NUTOR-848523 format. One record per residue (C-alpha): residue number from 1; residue in three letters; x negated, y, z. Coordinates in steps of 0.05 Angstrom, whole numbers, always signed. Layout:
# residues N
{NUM "ALA" {X Y Z}},
...
# end
This chain:
# residues 319
{1 "UNK" {-1871 +1827 +1589}},
{2 "UNK" {-1811 +1872 +1572}},
{3 "UNK" {-1776 +1850 +1635}},
{4 "UNK" {-1838 +1868 +1675}},
{5 "UNK" {-1840 +1937 +1644}},
{6 "UNK" {-1766 +1948 +1660}},
{7 "UNK" {-1777 +1928 +1733}},
{8 "UNK" {-1837 +1975 +1736}},
{9 "UNK" {-1793 +2033 +1714}},
{10 "UNK" {-1742 +2015 +1767}},
{11 "UNK" {-1799 +2013 +1817}},
{12 "UNK" {-1818 +2084 +1798}},
{13 "UNK" {-1746 +2107 +1807}},
{14 "UNK" {-1742 +2076 +1876}},
{15 "UNK" {-1810 +2105 +1896}},
{16 "UNK" {-1787 +2174 +1873}},
{17 "UNK" {-1725 +2169 +1916}},
{18 "UNK" {-1768 +2147 +1975}},
{19 "UNK" {-1817 +2205 +1966}},
{20 "UNK" {-1761 +2257 +1968}},
{21 "UNK" {-1725 +2227 +2028}},
{22 "UNK" {-1789 +2218 +2068}},
{23 "UNK" {-1813 +2288 +2051}},
{24 "UNK" {-1747 +2316 +2078}},
{25 "UNK" {-1759 +2279 +2143}},
{26 "UNK" {-1833 +2297 +2148}},
{27 "UNK" {-1820 +2371 +2139}},
{28 "UNK" {-1781 +2370 +2204}},
{29 "UNK" {-1839 +2342 +2245}},
{30 "UNK" {-1890 +2389 +2280}},
{31 "UNK" {-1960 +2389 +2251}},
{32 "UNK" {-1987 +2373 +2320}},
{33 "UNK" {-1965 +2301 +2309}},
{34 "UNK" {-2006 +2291 +2246}},
{35 "UNK" {-2050 +2228 +2247}},
{36 "UNK" {-2016 +2206 +2311}},
{37 "UNK" {-1973 +2144 +2326}},
{38 "UNK" {-1921 +2193 +2352}},
{39 "UNK" {-1909 +2215 +2281}},
{40 "UNK" {-1882 +2147 +2261}},
{41 "UNK" {-1843 +2142 +2326}},
{42 "UNK" {-1810 +2209 +2313}},
{43 "UNK" {-1794 +2190 +2240}},
{44 "UNK" {-1762 +2124 +2262}},
{45 "UNK" {-1707 +2165 +2295}},
{46 "UNK" {-1689 +2202 +2232}},
{47 "UNK" {-1636 +2171 +2186}},
{48 "UNK" {-1662 +2205 +2124}},
{49 "UNK" {-1731 +2174 +2136}},
{50 "UNK" {-1701 +2106 +2147}},
{51 "UNK" {-1664 +2113 +2081}},
{52 "UNK" {-1730 +2130 +2048}},
{53 "UNK" {-1763 +2070 +2080}},
{54 "UNK" {-1707 +2027 +2052}},
{55 "UNK" {-1724 +2054 +1983}},
{56 "UNK" {-1797 +2034 +1996}},
{57 "UNK" {-1775 +1962 +2011}},
{58 "UNK" {-1733 +1960 +1948}},
{59 "UNK" {-1792 +1988 +1907}},
{60 "UNK" {-1837 +1933 +1936}},
{61 "UNK" {-1788 +1879 +1915}},
{62 "UNK" {-1782 +1909 +1845}},
{63 "UNK" {-1857 +1915 +1840}},
{64 "UNK" {-1868 +1843 +1859}},
{65 "UNK" {-1818 +1823 +1805}},
{66 "UNK" {-1855 +1867 +1754}},
{67 "UNK" {-1921 +1835 +1772}},
{68 "UNK" {-1890 +1767 +1762}},
{69 "UNK" {-1875 +1782 +1689}},
{70 "UNK" {-1929 +1832 +1670}},
{71 "UNK" {-2002 +1847 +1684}},
{72 "UNK" {-2026 +1889 +1743}},
{73 "UNK" {-2064 +1937 +1697}},
{74 "UNK" {-1999 +1949 +1657}},
{75 "UNK" {-1948 +1953 +1714}},
{76 "UNK" {-1983 +2004 +1758}},
{77 "UNK" {-1994 +2057 +1703}},
{78 "UNK" {-1919 +2053 +1688}},
{79 "UNK" {-1904 +2065 +1762}},
{80 "UNK" {-1938 +2133 +1752}},
{81 "UNK" {-1870 +2155 +1726}},
{82 "UNK" {-1852 +2164 +1799}},
{83 "UNK" {-1887 +2232 +1798}},
{84 "UNK" {-1845 +2266 +1744}},
{85 "UNK" {-1784 +2231 +1772}},
{86 "UNK" {-1800 +2256 +1842}},
{87 "UNK" {-1809 +2327 +1817}},
{88 "UNK" {-1744 +2325 +1777}},
{89 "UNK" {-1707 +2293 +1835}},
{90 "UNK" {-1733 +2343 +1886}},
{91 "UNK" {-1714 +2400 +1840}},
{92 "UNK" {-1643 +2374 +1839}},
{93 "UNK" {-1639 +2357 +1913}},
{94 "UNK" {-1669 +2423 +1936}},
{95 "UNK" {-1630 +2464 +1883}},
{96 "UNK" {-1694 +2494 +1856}},
{97 "UNK" {-1710 +2512 +1784}},
{98 "UNK" {-1774 +2484 +1755}},
{99 "UNK" {-1818 +2535 +1719}},
{100 "UNK" {-1843 +2521 +1648}},
{101 "UNK" {-1911 +2502 +1676}},
{102 "UNK" {-1882 +2444 +1715}},
{103 "UNK" {-1842 +2419 +1656}},
{104 "UNK" {-1905 +2421 +1613}},
{105 "UNK" {-1944 +2383 +1667}},
{106 "UNK" {-1890 +2330 +1673}},
{107 "UNK" {-1888 +2319 +1598}},
{108 "UNK" {-1964 +2315 +1594}},
{109 "UNK" {-1968 +2263 +1649}},
{110 "UNK" {-1913 +2220 +1619}},
{111 "UNK" {-1944 +2223 +1550}},
{112 "UNK" {-2012 +2205 +1579}},
{113 "UNK" {-1983 +2144 +1615}},
{114 "UNK" {-1949 +2118 +1552}},
{115 "UNK" {-2014 +2128 +1512}},
{116 "UNK" {-2056 +2094 +1565}},
{117 "UNK" {-2012 +2032 +1571}},
{118 "UNK" {-2002 +2025 +1496}},
{119 "UNK" {-2076 +2033 +1482}},
{120 "UNK" {-2100 +1983 +1534}},
{121 "UNK" {-2044 +1933 +1521}},
{122 "UNK" {-2066 +1889 +1581}},
{123 "UNK" {-2057 +1814 +1576}},
{124 "UNK" {-2079 +1753 +1616}},
{125 "UNK" {-2150 +1727 +1610}},
{126 "UNK" {-2174 +1655 +1610}},
{127 "UNK" {-2162 +1652 +1685}},
{128 "UNK" {-2121 +1691 +1735}},
{129 "UNK" {-2160 +1667 +1796}},
{130 "UNK" {-2197 +1718 +1838}},
{131 "UNK" {-2264 +1700 +1868}},
{132 "UNK" {-2282 +1712 +1941}},
{133 "UNK" {-2339 +1757 +1919}},
{134 "UNK" {-2292 +1801 +1877}},
{135 "UNK" {-2244 +1808 +1936}},
{136 "UNK" {-2300 +1826 +1984}},
{137 "UNK" {-2330 +1878 +1938}},
{138 "UNK" {-2263 +1908 +1919}},
{139 "UNK" {-2236 +1912 +1990}},
{140 "UNK" {-2303 +1938 +2017}},
{141 "UNK" {-2308 +1994 +1966}},
{142 "UNK" {-2235 +2013 +1972}},
{143 "UNK" {-2237 +2015 +2048}},
{144 "UNK" {-2301 +2057 +2047}},
{145 "UNK" {-2272 +2109 +1999}},
{146 "UNK" {-2207 +2112 +2037}},
{147 "UNK" {-2244 +2123 +2103}},
{148 "UNK" {-2286 +2178 +2072}},
{149 "UNK" {-2224 +2214 +2045}},
{150 "UNK" {-2190 +2211 +2113}},
{151 "UNK" {-2252 +2240 +2147}},
{152 "UNK" {-2257 +2295 +2095}},
{153 "UNK" {-2184 +2313 +2105}},
{154 "UNK" {-2194 +2331 +2178}},
{155 "UNK" {-2195 +2405 +2190}},
{156 "UNK" {-2174 +2423 +2119}},
{157 "UNK" {-2117 +2470 +2101}},
{158 "UNK" {-2049 +2440 +2085}},
{159 "UNK" {-2056 +2433 +2008}},
{160 "UNK" {-2126 +2404 +2010}},
{161 "UNK" {-2109 +2358 +2068}},
{162 "UNK" {-2048 +2332 +2033}},
{163 "UNK" {-2087 +2320 +1969}},
{164 "UNK" {-2143 +2282 +2004}},
{165 "UNK" {-2096 +2239 +2044}},
{166 "UNK" {-2055 +2228 +1981}},
{167 "UNK" {-2117 +2202 +1946}},
{168 "UNK" {-2131 +2153 +2002}},
{169 "UNK" {-2058 +2131 +1999}},
{170 "UNK" {-2062 +2119 +1924}},
{171 "UNK" {-2124 +2075 +1932}},
{172 "UNK" {-2089 +2038 +1989}},
{173 "UNK" {-2027 +2025 +1946}},
{174 "UNK" {-2071 +2001 +1889}},
{175 "UNK" {-2104 +1950 +1936}},
{176 "UNK" {-2036 +1930 +1963}},
{177 "UNK" {-2012 +1918 +1891}},
{178 "UNK" {-2073 +1873 +1880}},
{179 "UNK" {-2055 +1831 +1941}},
{180 "UNK" {-1983 +1830 +1918}},
{181 "UNK" {-2004 +1803 +1850}},
{182 "UNK" {-2045 +1748 +1885}},
{183 "UNK" {-1985 +1729 +1928}},
{184 "UNK" {-1939 +1727 +1868}},
{185 "UNK" {-1988 +1682 +1831}},
{186 "UNK" {-1995 +1637 +1892}},
{187 "UNK" {-1920 +1625 +1904}},
{188 "UNK" {-1912 +1602 +1832}},
{189 "UNK" {-1938 +1536 +1858}},
{190 "UNK" {-1885 +1535 +1913}},
{191 "UNK" {-1854 +1583 +1962}},
{192 "UNK" {-1889 +1547 +2019}},
{193 "UNK" {-1953 +1579 +1995}},
{194 "UNK" {-1927 +1647 +2018}},
{195 "UNK" {-1948 +1639 +2090}},
{196 "UNK" {-2007 +1594 +2079}},
{197 "UNK" {-2049 +1642 +2037}},
{198 "UNK" {-2089 +1698 +2069}},
{199 "UNK" {-2070 +1748 +2015}},
{200 "UNK" {-1999 +1752 +2045}},
{201 "UNK" {-2025 +1779 +2111}},
{202 "UNK" {-2076 +1824 +2077}},
{203 "UNK" {-2019 +1852 +2035}},
{204 "UNK" {-1979 +1867 +2098}},
{205 "UNK" {-2038 +1902 +2132}},
{206 "UNK" {-2058 +1945 +2072}},
{207 "UNK" {-1985 +1961 +2060}},
{208 "UNK" {-1976 +1986 +2131}},
{209 "UNK" {-2041 +2026 +2130}},
{210 "UNK" {-2020 +2058 +2063}},
{211 "UNK" {-1952 +2075 +2091}},
{212 "UNK" {-1984 +2108 +2151}},
{213 "UNK" {-2029 +2149 +2105}},
{214 "UNK" {-1969 +2167 +2062}},
{215 "UNK" {-1930 +2195 +2121}},
{216 "UNK" {-1990 +2238 +2141}},
{217 "UNK" {-2001 +2262 +2069}},
{218 "UNK" {-1927 +2282 +2063}},
{219 "UNK" {-1929 +2317 +2130}},
{220 "UNK" {-1994 +2353 +2118}},
{221 "UNK" {-1970 +2395 +2059}},
{222 "UNK" {-1919 +2402 +2004}},
{223 "UNK" {-1899 +2343 +1962}},
{224 "UNK" {-1929 +2374 +1900}},
{225 "UNK" {-1997 +2376 +1934}},
{226 "UNK" {-1998 +2303 +1956}},
{227 "UNK" {-1961 +2267 +1901}},
{228 "UNK" {-2008 +2276 +1842}},
{229 "UNK" {-2066 +2243 +1878}},
{230 "UNK" {-2022 +2187 +1903}},
{231 "UNK" {-1993 +2173 +1835}},
{232 "UNK" {-2059 +2176 +1796}},
{233 "UNK" {-2105 +2137 +1843}},
{234 "UNK" {-2055 +2080 +1848}},
{235 "UNK" {-2055 +2060 +1774}},
{236 "UNK" {-2129 +2075 +1762}},
{237 "UNK" {-2150 +2031 +1820}},
{238 "UNK" {-2100 +1978 +1798}},
{239 "UNK" {-2130 +1976 +1728}},
{240 "UNK" {-2198 +1963 +1759}},
{241 "UNK" {-2169 +1909 +1804}},
{242 "UNK" {-2134 +1877 +1744}},
{243 "UNK" {-2196 +1875 +1700}},
{244 "UNK" {-2250 +1857 +1750}},
{245 "UNK" {-2211 +1815 +1801}},
{246 "UNK" {-2157 +1782 +1759}},
{247 "UNK" {-2196 +1779 +1694}},
{248 "UNK" {-2142 +1814 +1654}},
{249 "UNK" {-2162 +1833 +1584}},
{250 "UNK" {-2150 +1899 +1550}},
{251 "UNK" {-2162 +1927 +1481}},
{252 "UNK" {-2232 +1951 +1468}},
{253 "UNK" {-2268 +1990 +1414}},
{254 "UNK" {-2232 +2050 +1386}},
{255 "UNK" {-2172 +2034 +1430}},
{256 "UNK" {-2213 +2055 +1490}},
{257 "UNK" {-2218 +2125 +1461}},
{258 "UNK" {-2143 +2130 +1459}},
{259 "UNK" {-2138 +2101 +1530}},
{260 "UNK" {-2188 +2153 +1555}},
{261 "UNK" {-2147 +2207 +1521}},
{262 "UNK" {-2085 +2181 +1556}},
{263 "UNK" {-2120 +2181 +1623}},
{264 "UNK" {-2144 +2251 +1609}},
{265 "UNK" {-2073 +2274 +1595}},
{266 "UNK" {-2050 +2243 +1661}},
{267 "UNK" {-2105 +2278 +1699}},
{268 "UNK" {-2091 +2344 +1664}},
{269 "UNK" {-2018 +2339 +1682}},
{270 "UNK" {-2034 +2324 +1754}},
{271 "UNK" {-2083 +2383 +1758}},
{272 "UNK" {-2030 +2428 +1729}},
{273 "UNK" {-1982 +2406 +1783}},
{274 "UNK" {-2032 +2411 +1839}},
{275 "UNK" {-2050 +2481 +1815}},
{276 "UNK" {-1978 +2503 +1812}},
{277 "UNK" {-1960 +2573 +1837}},
{278 "UNK" {-1913 +2538 +1885}},
{279 "UNK" {-1975 +2521 +1926}},
{280 "UNK" {-1991 +2594 +1934}},
{281 "UNK" {-1928 +2606 +1974}},
{282 "UNK" {-1933 +2599 +2049}},
{283 "UNK" {-1949 +2527 +2066}},
{284 "UNK" {-1914 +2482 +2115}},
{285 "UNK" {-1965 +2497 +2170}},
{286 "UNK" {-1975 +2571 +2157}},
{287 "UNK" {-1931 +2623 +2189}},
{288 "UNK" {-1900 +2680 +2150}},
{289 "UNK" {-1933 +2748 +2150}},
{290 "UNK" {-1900 +2803 +2191}},
{291 "UNK" {-1865 +2857 +2151}},
{292 "UNK" {-1910 +2915 +2137}},
{293 "UNK" {-1972 +2875 +2152}},
{294 "UNK" {-1996 +2857 +2083}},
{295 "UNK" {-2070 +2854 +2101}},
{296 "UNK" {-2066 +2821 +2168}},
{297 "UNK" {-2071 +2747 +2185}},
{298 "UNK" {-2009 +2703 +2186}},
{299 "UNK" {-1967 +2706 +2247}},
{300 "UNK" {-1980 +2652 +2299}},
{301 "UNK" {-1933 +2593 +2297}},
{302 "UNK" {-1928 +2529 +2336}},
{303 "UNK" {-1876 +2495 +2291}},
{304 "UNK" {-1856 +2497 +2218}},
{305 "UNK" {-1832 +2563 +2191}},
{306 "UNK" {-1757 +2565 +2180}},
{307 "UNK" {-1730 +2558 +2109}},
{308 "UNK" {-1663 +2570 +2077}},
{309 "UNK" {-1616 +2511 +2072}},
{310 "UNK" {-1564 +2493 +2022}},
{311 "UNK" {-1491 +2476 +2034}},
{312 "UNK" {-1513 +2404 +2043}},
{313 "UNK" {-1561 +2423 +2099}},
{314 "UNK" {-1623 +2408 +2056}},
{315 "UNK" {-1681 +2458 +2050}},
{316 "UNK" {-1674 +2501 +1988}},
{317 "UNK" {-1749 +2510 +1975}},
{318 "UNK" {-1777 +2460 +1926}},
{319 "UNK" {-1825 +2414 +1962}},
# end
């Protein structure tokens, strides 16, 4: 169990590195390519995005190892550490100082995660097998909610669009984690089972769809708008998958009160981040106002507004 927790923390670190690297690449792509296959094609030609994708692969391997030694409903809440790690890492990479509000939000989320996992204390049930009915219900509900979020994101402004796509991404990653858990359980009976079980191919499909949604969420708005929804919906959906699909058991009774309090702290921290004053600055898709025109509309712009760069060539604005 301890090894699984350690691998989950390393997964969060790798995910945070991926978020930052991919956000750097996505900021350089015109908004006109959002929700288009050309977005991925453009990103494939950027070294910084490829480095971020490499971090995603590493995170997947670490996550699979974590799910081998710990329960799904315990691993994924720990992975929520990627949000504070992402914010801290982005602050360092972009040479930006985090306000007290952000520090408070990061501490609140981290404390909530620790309280949630400690209170639930997930462990295996009598069986780890997942019924066909549970898979059908879980996949159907997840796909329906993801589709509704994608539809709702169309036509929204950058922050709202990024948040909605981020929520769909988080649910997709939670479903991918469930398939990964099933694959890990299956190959315990022999590596040959890897390509003979349908969960392997379902894992690949949901992983690719989630990655596509992630790129669009990161390109739609600032990282601080998309990341809270991604990070929160992943563990919450994974807990549901673990309990109802894999029959994992958690503490009940008064422990649930503490778990709910932990979840509340996580949500509060995410809301604090998503309501950050940083979002009130000009967004990635909004042009700057002309000097002397404080009441007029933003100037027209066909590409991203320019931003200052550091000596390393990276944007200096946080997120």
